[in-house]
C-alpha positions as CSV (number, residue, x, y, z in Angstrom):
1,S,0.1,-0.1,-0.2
2,E,0.9,3.5,-0.4
3,I,1.5,4.7,3.3
4,N,3.6,1.3,3.5
5,E,5.8,3.1,1.0
6,I,6.1,6.0,2.5
7,L,6.3,4.4,5.6
8,I,9.6,2.6,4.5
9,E,10.9,5.6,2.6
10,I,10.9,7.5,6.7
11,L,12.8,4.3,8.1
12,A,15.1,4.4,4.8
13,S,16.3,8.0,6.0
14,L,16.2,7.8,9.2
15,S,18.3,5.0,8.9
16,R,20.8,6.7,7.3
17,T,21.5,9.2,10.2
18,F,23.0,6.4,11.6
19,S,25.5,5.7,9.4
20,N,28.5,6.2,11.9
21,F,26.4,3.1,13.9
22,E,28.9,2.7,16.9
23,R,28.9,6.2,18.4
24,R,25.3,7.1,17.5
25,K,24.6,4.2,19.1
26,S,26.6,5.3,22.6
27,W,25.0,9.0,22.3
28,F,21.6,6.9,22.4
29,V,22.5,4.7,25.3
30,D,24.1,7.7,26.6
31,I,21.4,10.6,26.5
32,L,18.0,7.6,27.3
33,N,20.2,7.2,31.5
34,K,21.7,10.2,31.8
35,K,17.8,11.6,31.3
36,R,16.5,8.7,33.4
37,Q,19.2,9.5,36.1
38,S,17.4,13.1,36.3
39,H,14.5,11.4,37.6
40,P,14.9,11.0,41.4
41,G,14.3,7.6,42.7
42,T,14.5,5.9,39.6
43,K,15.6,2.3,40.1
44,G,16.6,-1.0,38.3
45,P,18.8,-1.4,35.3
46,G,19.8,1.8,33.0
47,F,19.1,1.8,29.1
48,S,21.5,-1.0,27.8
49,E,23.2,-1.3,24.5
50,A,20.9,-4.8,24.3
51,H,18.3,-2.5,24.8
52,F,19.1,-0.1,21.9
53,G,19.6,-3.2,19.6
54,N,16.0,-4.8,20.7
55,L,14.3,-1.2,20.0
56,T,15.7,-0.6,16.7
57,G,15.5,-3.8,15.5
58,A,11.6,-3.4,16.2
59,L,11.9,0.3,14.6
60,F,13.2,-1.0,11.7
61,K,11.0,-4.6,11.4
62,H,9.5,-3.2,8.0
63,L,12.9,-2.1,6.3
64,K,14.5,-5.2,6.7
65,T,11.4,-6.6,5.3
66,A,11.3,-4.3,2.5
67,I,15.0,-4.8,1.6
68,D,15.0,-8.8,1.8
69,D,12.6,-8.4,-1.1
70,N,14.0,-8.0,-4.2
71,D,11.4,-5.6,-6.3
72,R,11.0,-3.0,-3.2
73,R,15.0,-3.1,-2.5
74,H,15.0,-2.0,-6.6
75,G,12.3,0.4,-5.8
76,L,15.0,1.9,-2.4
77,V,17.9,2.1,-5.4
78,K,15.9,4.0,-7.8
79,K,14.9,6.1,-4.9
80,F,17.7,6.7,-2.8
81,G,20.8,5.4,-5.0
82,R,22.8,2.0,-4.8
83,S,25.7,3.2,-2.4
84,K,22.8,4.9,0.1
85,V,20.7,1.1,-0.2
86,A,24.0,-0.2,0.4
87,E,24.7,2.2,4.0
88,I,20.9,1.2,4.9
89,E,21.6,-2.7,4.3
90,I,25.4,-2.1,6.7
91,F,23.0,-0.4,9.5
92,L,20.6,-3.3,9.6
93,D,23.1,-5.8,9.7
94,N,24.5,-3.7,12.6
95,I,20.7,-4.5,14.2
96,S,20.5,-7.5,13.9
């Protein structure tokens, strides 16, 4: 459907902000833990890299499905270019 294709394009664009994956992952984990620590009385373990992996895996699940489908992948290559889709694939490999 058209809505699903728009979602895939949004996720593809968002995934490209993670081109420096390790740096972006560390930043995200740190910011969530700092925000969490700013609330007195918060108990339990903080947000970990494993949590980040679970979150991004769920968030980008539909993009992964699209990349794995040859026709949809071809559409992404036409929209973003082969090198950008290669970057997206590297990102998806990092989170799986």
